TIPA-850717 format. One record per atom (N, C-alpha, C, O): residue number from 0; atom name; x, y, z. Coordinates in steps of 0.1 Angstrom, whole numbers, plus 5000, padded with zeros to 4 digits. Example, Ala and Ser with C-alpha at 12.3 -4.5 7.8 and 13.67 -1.06 7.14 Angstrom:
<pts>
<pt seq="0" atom="N" px="5132" py="4943" pz="5078"/>
<pt seq="0" atom="CA" px="5123" py="4955" pz="5078"/>
<pt seq="0" atom="C" px="5132" py="4967" pz="5078"/>
<pt seq="0" atom="O" px="5142" py="4967" pz="5085"/>
<pt seq="1" atom="N" px="5128" py="4978" pz="5071"/>
<pt seq="1" atom="CA" px="5137" py="4989" pz="5071"/>
<pt seq="1" atom="C" px="5129" py="5000" pz="5079"/>
<pt seq="1" atom="O" px="5134" py="5011" pz="5080"/>
</pts>
This chain:
<pts>
<pt seq="0" atom="N" px="7854" py="5111" pz="9249"/>
<pt seq="0" atom="CA" px="7852" py="5120" pz="9261"/>
<pt seq="0" atom="C" px="7866" py="5118" pz="9268"/>
<pt seq="0" atom="O" px="7871" py="5108" pz="9272"/>
<pt seq="1" atom="N" px="7871" py="5131" pz="9270"/>
<pt seq="1" atom="CA" px="7883" py="5132" pz="9276"/>
<pt seq="1" atom="C" px="7883" py="5135" pz="9291"/>
<pt seq="1" atom="O" px="7877" py="5145" pz="9296"/>
<pt seq="2" atom="N" px="7890" py="5127" pz="9298"/>
<pt seq="2" atom="CA" px="7894" py="5125" pz="9314"/>
<pt seq="2" atom="C" px="7901" py="5136" pz="9318"/>
<pt seq="2" atom="O" px="7911" py="5138" pz="9312"/>
<pt seq="3" atom="N" px="7898" py="5144" pz="9327"/>
<pt seq="3" atom="CA" px="7905" py="5156" pz="9334"/>
<pt seq="3" atom="C" px="7911" py="5149" pz="9347"/>
<pt seq="3" atom="O" px="7906" py="5144" pz="9357"/>
<pt seq="4" atom="N" px="7928" py="5150" pz="9343"/>
<pt seq="4" atom="CA" px="7935" py="5147" pz="9357"/>
<pt seq="4" atom="C" px="7942" py="5157" pz="9363"/>
<pt seq="4" atom="O" px="7952" py="5163" pz="9359"/>
<pt seq="5" atom="N" px="7936" py="5159" pz="9375"/>
<pt seq="5" atom="CA" px="7943" py="5173" pz="9384"/>
<pt seq="5" atom="C" px="7952" py="5167" pz="9392"/>
<pt seq="5" atom="O" px="7952" py="5155" pz="9397"/>
<pt seq="6" atom="N" px="7962" py="5176" pz="9395"/>
<pt seq="6" atom="CA" px="7971" py="5176" pz="9406"/>
<pt seq="6" atom="C" px="7967" py="5180" pz="9418"/>
<pt seq="6" atom="O" px="7960" py="5191" pz="9418"/>
<pt seq="7" atom="N" px="7968" py="5177" pz="9428"/>
<pt seq="7" atom="CA" px="7962" py="5182" pz="9440"/>
<pt seq="7" atom="C" px="7973" py="5185" pz="9451"/>
<pt seq="7" atom="O" px="7983" py="5177" pz="9453"/>
<pt seq="8" atom="N" px="7971" py="5195" pz="9458"/>
<pt seq="8" atom="CA" px="7982" py="5197" pz="9471"/>
<pt seq="8" atom="C" px="7975" py="5203" pz="9482"/>
<pt seq="8" atom="O" px="7970" py="5215" pz="9481"/>
<pt seq="9" atom="N" px="7974" py="5197" pz="9492"/>
<pt seq="9" atom="CA" px="7964" py="5203" pz="9504"/>
<pt seq="9" atom="C" px="7974" py="5209" pz="9517"/>
<pt seq="9" atom="O" px="7983" py="5201" pz="9521"/>
<pt seq="10" atom="N" px="7973" py="5218" pz="9522"/>
<pt seq="10" atom="CA" px="7980" py="5222" pz="9532"/>
<pt seq="10" atom="C" px="7974" py="5217" pz="9545"/>
<pt seq="10" atom="O" px="7962" py="5218" pz="9548"/>
<pt seq="11" atom="N" px="7982" py="5210" pz="9554"/>
<pt seq="11" atom="CA" px="7978" py="5207" pz="9564"/>
<pt seq="11" atom="C" px="7979" py="5217" pz="9577"/>
<pt seq="11" atom="O" px="7990" py="5222" pz="9581"/>
<pt seq="12" atom="N" px="7968" py="5220" pz="9583"/>
<pt seq="12" atom="CA" px="7968" py="5228" pz="9593"/>
<pt seq="12" atom="C" px="7975" py="5227" pz="9605"/>
<pt seq="12" atom="O" px="7974" py="5216" pz="9611"/>
<pt seq="13" atom="N" px="7984" py="5237" pz="9610"/>
<pt seq="13" atom="CA" px="7990" py="5237" pz="9619"/>
<pt seq="13" atom="C" px="7984" py="5243" pz="9632"/>
<pt seq="13" atom="O" px="7972" py="5246" pz="9633"/>
<pt seq="14" atom="N" px="7992" py="5243" pz="9642"/>
<pt seq="14" atom="CA" px="7986" py="5251" pz="9656"/>
<pt seq="14" atom="C" px="7980" py="5263" pz="9653"/>
<pt seq="14" atom="O" px="7986" py="5272" pz="9646"/>
<pt seq="15" atom="N" px="7966" py="5265" pz="9660"/>
<pt seq="15" atom="CA" px="7961" py="5278" pz="9656"/>
<pt seq="15" atom="C" px="7964" py="5287" pz="9664"/>
<pt seq="15" atom="O" px="7963" py="5285" pz="9676"/>
<pt seq="16" atom="N" px="7969" py="5300" pz="9657"/>
<pt seq="16" atom="CA" px="7971" py="5312" pz="9664"/>
<pt seq="16" atom="C" px="7964" py="5316" pz="9675"/>
<pt seq="16" atom="O" px="7969" py="5324" pz="9683"/>
<pt seq="17" atom="N" px="7951" py="5312" pz="9675"/>
<pt seq="17" atom="CA" px="7944" py="5318" pz="9686"/>
<pt seq="17" atom="C" px="7944" py="5309" pz="9700"/>
<pt seq="17" atom="O" px="7937" py="5312" pz="9709"/>
<pt seq="18" atom="N" px="7953" py="5298" pz="9698"/>
<pt seq="18" atom="CA" px="7956" py="5292" pz="9710"/>
<pt seq="18" atom="C" px="7966" py="5299" pz="9717"/>
<pt seq="18" atom="O" px="7968" py="5295" pz="9728"/>
<pt seq="19" atom="N" px="7973" py="5310" pz="9713"/>
<pt seq="19" atom="CA" px="7982" py="5315" pz="9717"/>
<pt seq="19" atom="C" px="7997" py="5310" pz="9715"/>
<pt seq="19" atom="O" px="8000" py="5300" pz="9709"/>
<pt seq="20" atom="N" px="8007" py="5319" pz="9721"/>
<pt seq="20" atom="CA" px="8020" py="5314" pz="9718"/>
<pt seq="20" atom="C" px="8022" py="5301" pz="9723"/>
<pt seq="20" atom="O" px="8017" py="5297" pz="9733"/>
<pt seq="21" atom="N" px="8031" py="5293" pz="9716"/>
<pt seq="21" atom="CA" px="8037" py="5280" pz="9721"/>
<pt seq="21" atom="C" px="8052" py="5279" pz="9726"/>
<pt seq="21" atom="O" px="8057" py="5269" pz="9730"/>
<pt seq="22" atom="N" px="8058" py="5291" pz="9724"/>
<pt seq="22" atom="CA" px="8069" py="5293" pz="9728"/>
<pt seq="22" atom="C" px="8072" py="5307" pz="9733"/>
<pt seq="22" atom="O" px="8063" py="5314" pz="9738"/>
<pt seq="23" atom="N" px="8083" py="5310" pz="9734"/>
<pt seq="23" atom="CA" px="8089" py="5324" pz="9738"/>
<pt seq="23" atom="C" px="8083" py="5332" pz="9730"/>
<pt seq="23" atom="O" px="8078" py="5326" pz="9720"/>
<pt seq="24" atom="N" px="8081" py="5348" pz="9732"/>
<pt seq="24" atom="CA" px="8074" py="5356" pz="9725"/>
<pt seq="24" atom="C" px="8086" py="5359" pz="9712"/>
<pt seq="24" atom="O" px="8099" py="5358" pz="9713"/>
<pt seq="25" atom="N" px="8080" py="5362" pz="9702"/>
<pt seq="25" atom="CA" px="8087" py="5362" pz="9689"/>
<pt seq="25" atom="C" px="8093" py="5351" pz="9683"/>
<pt seq="25" atom="O" px="8099" py="5351" pz="9672"/>
<pt seq="26" atom="N" px="8090" py="5341" pz="9690"/>
<pt seq="26" atom="CA" px="8096" py="5326" pz="9683"/>
<pt seq="26" atom="C" px="8086" py="5323" pz="9672"/>
<pt seq="26" atom="O" px="8074" py="5325" pz="9672"/>
<pt seq="27" atom="N" px="8095" py="5319" pz="9660"/>
<pt seq="27" atom="CA" px="8086" py="5317" pz="9647"/>
<pt seq="27" atom="C" px="8076" py="5306" pz="9652"/>
<pt seq="27" atom="O" px="8078" py="5298" pz="9661"/>
<pt seq="28" atom="N" px="8063" py="5307" pz="9644"/>
<pt seq="28" atom="CA" px="8051" py="5296" pz="9646"/>
<pt seq="28" atom="C" px="8057" py="5283" pz="9635"/>
<pt seq="28" atom="O" px="8064" py="5286" pz="9625"/>
<pt seq="29" atom="N" px="8053" py="5272" pz="9638"/>
<pt seq="29" atom="CA" px="8056" py="5262" pz="9629"/>
<pt seq="29" atom="C" px="8050" py="5263" pz="9616"/>
<pt seq="29" atom="O" px="8040" py="5268" pz="9613"/>
<pt seq="30" atom="N" px="8057" py="5259" pz="9608"/>
<pt seq="30" atom="CA" px="8050" py="5259" pz="9595"/>
<pt seq="30" atom="C" px="8042" py="5248" pz="9589"/>
<pt seq="30" atom="O" px="8042" py="5236" pz="9594"/>
<pt seq="31" atom="N" px="8035" py="5251" pz="9581"/>
<pt seq="31" atom="CA" px="8024" py="5241" pz="9576"/>
<pt seq="31" atom="C" px="8028" py="5230" pz="9568"/>
<pt seq="31" atom="O" px="8035" py="5233" pz="9558"/>
<pt seq="32" atom="N" px="8025" py="5218" pz="9571"/>
<pt seq="32" atom="CA" px="8032" py="5206" pz="9561"/>
<pt seq="32" atom="C" px="8024" py="5206" pz="9549"/>
<pt seq="32" atom="O" px="8013" py="5211" pz="9550"/>
<pt seq="33" atom="N" px="8028" py="5201" pz="9539"/>
<pt seq="33" atom="CA" px="8021" py="5198" pz="9526"/>
<pt seq="33" atom="C" px="8020" py="5185" pz="9525"/>
<pt seq="33" atom="O" px="8027" py="5177" pz="9530"/>
<pt seq="34" atom="N" px="8010" py="5182" pz="9518"/>
<pt seq="34" atom="CA" px="8003" py="5167" pz="9513"/>
<pt seq="34" atom="C" px="8002" py="5169" pz="9499"/>
<pt seq="34" atom="O" px="7991" py="5173" pz="9495"/>
<pt seq="35" atom="N" px="8011" py="5167" pz="9490"/>
<pt seq="35" atom="CA" px="8010" py="5171" pz="9475"/>
<pt seq="35" atom="C" px="8011" py="5156" pz="9468"/>
<pt seq="35" atom="O" px="8019" py="5147" pz="9471"/>
<pt seq="36" atom="N" px="8000" py="5155" pz="9458"/>
<pt seq="36" atom="CA" px="8000" py="5143" pz="9451"/>
<pt seq="36" atom="C" px="7992" py="5148" pz="9436"/>
<pt seq="36" atom="O" px="7987" py="5159" pz="9433"/>
<pt seq="37" atom="N" px="7993" py="5136" pz="9429"/>
<pt seq="37" atom="CA" px="7985" py="5137" pz="9415"/>
<pt seq="37" atom="C" px="7973" py="5129" pz="9417"/>
<pt seq="37" atom="O" px="7973" py="5121" pz="9426"/>
<pt seq="38" atom="N" px="7964" py="5131" pz="9409"/>
<pt seq="38" atom="CA" px="7953" py="5120" pz="9407"/>
<pt seq="38" atom="C" px="7953" py="5114" pz="9392"/>
<pt seq="38" atom="O" px="7957" py="5120" pz="9383"/>
<pt seq="39" atom="N" px="7947" py="5103" pz="9392"/>
<pt seq="39" atom="CA" px="7946" py="5096" pz="9379"/>
<pt seq="39" atom="C" px="7933" py="5100" pz="9374"/>
<pt seq="39" atom="O" px="7925" py="5108" pz="9379"/>
<pt seq="40" atom="N" px="7930" py="5092" pz="9361"/>
<pt seq="40" atom="CA" px="7917" py="5095" pz="9356"/>
<pt seq="40" atom="C" px="7905" py="5092" pz="9363"/>
<pt seq="40" atom="O" px="7894" py="5097" pz="9361"/>
<pt seq="41" atom="N" px="7907" py="5083" pz="9371"/>
<pt seq="41" atom="CA" px="7895" py="5078" pz="9381"/>
<pt seq="41" atom="C" px="7895" py="5085" pz="9395"/>
<pt seq="41" atom="O" px="7887" py="5082" pz="9403"/>
<pt seq="42" atom="N" px="7905" py="5094" pz="9397"/>
<pt seq="42" atom="CA" px="7903" py="5101" pz="9410"/>
<pt seq="42" atom="C" px="7914" py="5095" pz="9420"/>
<pt seq="42" atom="O" px="7915" py="5099" pz="9431"/>
<pt seq="43" atom="N" px="7922" py="5084" pz="9415"/>
<pt seq="43" atom="CA" px="7929" py="5078" pz="9426"/>
<pt seq="43" atom="C" px="7940" py="5085" pz="9429"/>
<pt seq="43" atom="O" px="7943" py="5093" pz="9421"/>
<pt seq="44" atom="N" px="7946" py="5084" pz="9440"/>
<pt seq="44" atom="CA" px="7959" py="5092" pz="9444"/>
<pt seq="44" atom="C" px="7972" py="5085" pz="9437"/>
<pt seq="44" atom="O" px="7974" py="5073" pz="9437"/>
<pt seq="45" atom="N" px="7981" py="5095" pz="9431"/>
<pt seq="45" atom="CA" px="7994" py="5091" pz="9428"/>
<pt seq="45" atom="C" px="8004" py="5099" pz="9434"/>
<pt seq="45" atom="O" px="8002" py="5111" pz="9433"/>
<pt seq="46" atom="N" px="8013" py="5094" pz="9440"/>
<pt seq="46" atom="CA" px="8023" py="5099" pz="9448"/>
<pt seq="46" atom="C" px="8033" py="5107" pz="9441"/>
<pt seq="46" atom="O" px="8035" py="5102" pz="9430"/>
<pt seq="47" atom="N" px="8039" py="5117" pz="9444"/>
<pt seq="47" atom="CA" px="8050" py="5124" pz="9438"/>
<pt seq="47" atom="C" px="8061" py="5112" pz="9434"/>
<pt seq="47" atom="O" px="8063" py="5101" pz="9440"/>
<pt seq="48" atom="N" px="8066" py="5116" pz="9422"/>
<pt seq="48" atom="CA" px="8078" py="5103" pz="9418"/>
<pt seq="48" atom="C" px="8068" py="5091" pz="9410"/>
<pt seq="48" atom="O" px="8073" py="5084" pz="9401"/>
<pt seq="49" atom="N" px="8057" py="5089" pz="9414"/>
<pt seq="49" atom="CA" px="8052" py="5076" pz="9406"/>
<pt seq="49" atom="C" px="8050" py="5081" pz="9391"/>
<pt seq="49" atom="O" px="8050" py="5093" pz="9388"/>
<pt seq="50" atom="N" px="8049" py="5069" pz="9382"/>
<pt seq="50" atom="CA" px="8047" py="5070" pz="9369"/>
<pt seq="50" atom="C" px="8035" py="5063" pz="9365"/>
<pt seq="50" atom="O" px="8033" py="5052" pz="9370"/>
<pt seq="51" atom="N" px="8026" py="5068" pz="9355"/>
<pt seq="51" atom="CA" px="8014" py="5060" pz="9352"/>
<pt seq="51" atom="C" px="8014" py="5063" pz="9336"/>
<pt seq="51" atom="O" px="8021" py="5072" pz="9331"/>
<pt seq="52" atom="N" px="8006" py="5055" pz="9328"/>
<pt seq="52" atom="CA" px="8004" py="5055" pz="9314"/>
<pt seq="52" atom="C" px="7989" py="5064" pz="9315"/>
<pt seq="52" atom="O" px="7979" py="5061" pz="9320"/>
<pt seq="53" atom="N" px="7993" py="5077" pz="9307"/>
<pt seq="53" atom="CA" px="7980" py="5088" pz="9305"/>
<pt seq="53" atom="C" px="7976" py="5088" pz="9293"/>
<pt seq="53" atom="O" px="7985" py="5087" pz="9284"/>
<pt seq="54" atom="N" px="7963" py="5089" pz="9289"/>
<pt seq="54" atom="CA" px="7957" py="5089" pz="9275"/>
<pt seq="54" atom="C" px="7950" py="5102" pz="9274"/>
<pt seq="54" atom="O" px="7940" py="5104" pz="9281"/>
<pt seq="55" atom="N" px="7954" py="5110" pz="9267"/>
<pt seq="55" atom="CA" px="7949" py="5129" pz="9264"/>
<pt seq="55" atom="C" px="7947" py="5128" pz="9248"/>
<pt seq="55" atom="O" px="7955" py="5125" pz="9239"/>
<pt seq="56" atom="N" px="7935" py="5130" pz="9246"/>
<pt seq="56" atom="CA" px="7932" py="5132" pz="9232"/>
<pt seq="56" atom="C" px="7935" py="5119" pz="9224"/>
<pt seq="56" atom="O" px="7938" py="5122" pz="9212"/>
<pt seq="57" atom="N" px="7934" py="5107" pz="9227"/>
<pt seq="57" atom="CA" px="7936" py="5096" pz="9221"/>
<pt seq="57" atom="C" px="7951" py="5092" pz="9221"/>
<pt seq="57" atom="O" px="7954" py="5081" pz="9216"/>
<pt seq="58" atom="N" px="7962" py="5102" pz="9226"/>
<pt seq="58" atom="CA" px="7975" py="5098" pz="9228"/>
<pt seq="58" atom="C" px="7979" py="5094" pz="9241"/>
<pt seq="58" atom="O" px="7977" py="5101" pz="9251"/>
<pt seq="59" atom="N" px="7985" py="5082" pz="9240"/>
<pt seq="59" atom="CA" px="7990" py="5077" pz="9250"/>
<pt seq="59" atom="C" px="8006" py="5078" pz="9255"/>
<pt seq="59" atom="O" px="8015" py="5076" pz="9247"/>
<pt seq="60" atom="N" px="8008" py="5080" pz="9267"/>
<pt seq="60" atom="CA" px="8024" py="5084" pz="9272"/>
<pt seq="60" atom="C" px="8024" py="5080" pz="9287"/>
<pt seq="60" atom="O" px="8014" py="5080" pz="9295"/>
<pt seq="61" atom="N" px="8037" py="5078" pz="9289"/>
<pt seq="61" atom="CA" px="8041" py="5076" pz="9304"/>
<pt seq="61" atom="C" px="8043" py="5090" pz="9312"/>
<pt seq="61" atom="O" px="8052" py="5098" pz="9307"/>
<pt seq="62" atom="N" px="8037" py="5093" pz="9321"/>
<pt seq="62" atom="CA" px="8040" py="5106" pz="9327"/>
<pt seq="62" atom="C" px="8041" py="5103" pz="9344"/>
<pt seq="62" atom="O" px="8036" py="5095" pz="9350"/>
<pt seq="63" atom="N" px="8051" py="5113" pz="9349"/>
<pt seq="63" atom="CA" px="8054" py="5112" pz="9361"/>
<pt seq="63" atom="C" px="8049" py="5123" pz="9367"/>
<pt seq="63" atom="O" px="8050" py="5133" pz="9361"/>
<pt seq="64" atom="N" px="8043" py="5123" pz="9382"/>
<pt seq="64" atom="CA" px="8040" py="5133" pz="9388"/>
<pt seq="64" atom="C" px="8052" py="5139" pz="9395"/>
<pt seq="64" atom="O" px="8060" py="5132" pz="9402"/>
<pt seq="65" atom="N" px="8052" py="5151" pz="9392"/>
<pt seq="65" atom="CA" px="8063" py="5160" pz="9396"/>
<pt seq="65" atom="C" px="8060" py="5172" pz="9403"/>
<pt seq="65" atom="O" px="8048" py="5175" pz="9402"/>
<pt seq="66" atom="N" px="8068" py="5181" pz="9411"/>
<pt seq="66" atom="CA" px="8063" py="5195" pz="9415"/>
<pt seq="66" atom="C" px="8071" py="5203" pz="9405"/>
<pt seq="66" atom="O" px="8082" py="5200" pz="9401"/>
<pt seq="67" atom="N" px="8062" py="5216" pz="9402"/>
<pt seq="67" atom="CA" px="8067" py="5224" pz="9393"/>
<pt seq="67" atom="C" px="8062" py="5237" pz="9400"/>
<pt seq="67" atom="O" px="8050" py="5238" pz="9402"/>
<pt seq="68" atom="N" px="8071" py="5247" pz="9404"/>
<pt seq="68" atom="CA" px="8066" py="5260" pz="9408"/>
<pt seq="68" atom="C" px="8058" py="5259" pz="9420"/>
<pt seq="68" atom="O" px="8049" py="5268" pz="9423"/>
<pt seq="69" atom="N" px="8062" py="5248" pz="9429"/>
<pt seq="69" atom="CA" px="8052" py="5246" pz="9441"/>
<pt seq="69" atom="C" px="8039" py="5241" pz="9438"/>
<pt seq="69" atom="O" px="8030" py="5244" pz="9446"/>
<pt seq="70" atom="N" px="8038" py="5233" pz="9428"/>
<pt seq="70" atom="CA" px="8026" py="5227" pz="9425"/>
<pt seq="70" atom="C" px="8029" py="5216" pz="9417"/>
<pt seq="70" atom="O" px="8036" py="5216" pz="9408"/>
<pt seq="71" atom="N" px="8020" py="5202" pz="9422"/>
<pt seq="71" atom="CA" px="8021" py="5191" pz="9416"/>
<pt seq="71" atom="C" px="8015" py="5190" pz="9401"/>
<pt seq="71" atom="O" px="8004" py="5194" pz="9400"/>
<pt seq="72" atom="N" px="8022" py="5185" pz="9392"/>
<pt seq="72" atom="CA" px="8019" py="5184" pz="9379"/>
<pt seq="72" atom="C" px="8023" py="5169" pz="9372"/>
<pt seq="72" atom="O" px="8031" py="5161" pz="9377"/>
<pt seq="73" atom="N" px="8016" py="5167" pz="9360"/>
<pt seq="73" atom="CA" px="8020" py="5156" pz="9352"/>
<pt seq="73" atom="C" px="8031" py="5161" pz="9344"/>
<pt seq="73" atom="O" px="8030" py="5173" pz="9340"/>
<pt seq="74" atom="N" px="8044" py="5153" pz="9340"/>
<pt seq="74" atom="CA" px="8053" py="5155" pz="9331"/>
<pt seq="74" atom="C" px="8054" py="5142" pz="9323"/>
<pt seq="74" atom="O" px="8056" py="5130" pz="9327"/>
<pt seq="75" atom="N" px="8053" py="5146" pz="9310"/>
<pt seq="75" atom="CA" px="8057" py="5132" pz="9301"/>
<pt seq="75" atom="C" px="8071" py="5128" pz="9301"/>
<pt seq="75" atom="O" px="8080" py="5137" pz="9300"/>
<pt seq="76" atom="N" px="8073" py="5117" pz="9301"/>
<pt seq="76" atom="CA" px="8086" py="5110" pz="9303"/>
<pt seq="76" atom="C" px="8091" py="5102" pz="9292"/>
<pt seq="76" atom="O" px="8102" py="5102" pz="9288"/>
<pt seq="77" atom="N" px="8080" py="5093" pz="9285"/>
<pt seq="77" atom="CA" px="8082" py="5087" pz="9276"/>
<pt seq="77" atom="C" px="8070" py="5087" pz="9267"/>
<pt seq="77" atom="O" px="8058" py="5090" pz="9271"/>
<pt seq="78" atom="N" px="8072" py="5083" pz="9252"/>
<pt seq="78" atom="CA" px="8060" py="5084" pz="9243"/>
<pt seq="78" atom="C" px="8056" py="5068" pz="9244"/>
<pt seq="78" atom="O" px="8063" py="5059" pz="9247"/>
<pt seq="79" atom="N" px="8041" py="5066" pz="9242"/>
<pt seq="79" atom="CA" px="8035" py="5053" pz="9243"/>
<pt seq="79" atom="C" px="8036" py="5047" pz="9257"/>
<pt seq="79" atom="O" px="8043" py="5050" pz="9267"/>
<pt seq="80" atom="N" px="8028" py="5037" pz="9258"/>
<pt seq="80" atom="CA" px="8028" py="5028" pz="9270"/>
<pt seq="80" atom="C" px="8029" py="5015" pz="9268"/>
<pt seq="80" atom="O" px="8022" py="5008" pz="9260"/>
<pt seq="81" atom="N" px="8039" py="5010" pz="9276"/>
<pt seq="81" atom="CA" px="8042" py="4993" pz="9272"/>
<pt seq="81" atom="C" px="8027" py="4985" pz="9276"/>
<pt seq="81" atom="O" px="8021" py="4988" pz="9286"/>
<pt seq="82" atom="N" px="8024" py="4975" pz="9267"/>
<pt seq="82" atom="CA" px="8015" py="4970" pz="9270"/>
<pt seq="82" atom="C" px="8015" py="4957" pz="9284"/>
<pt seq="82" atom="O" px="8025" py="4950" pz="9286"/>
<pt seq="83" atom="N" px="8005" py="4957" pz="9292"/>
<pt seq="83" atom="CA" px="8007" py="4953" pz="9305"/>
<pt seq="83" atom="C" px="8005" py="4937" pz="9301"/>
<pt seq="83" atom="O" px="7997" py="4933" pz="9292"/>
<pt seq="84" atom="N" px="8013" py="4929" pz="9310"/>
<pt seq="84" atom="CA" px="8011" py="4914" pz="9306"/>
<pt seq="84" atom="C" px="8005" py="4906" pz="9317"/>
<pt seq="84" atom="O" px="8003" py="4894" pz="9315"/>
</pts>
């Protein structure tokens, strides 16, 4: 059985436009902050820049959670996984 590992990126909602302007007319509205991260095979959160051992189709490798085209994704950084002690 193959585990599906999905990257996740949520947009944090900023002030509602329905609340009315927060500054002078024509002032830009605050931008939404992003909370991007990857998930491991158990659904655990893995922060951007962190590396873990992934096993896909029976092949194990070290992968790092990175951003690509504004989306979090797993990138293989080395073959095989070092045994834990």
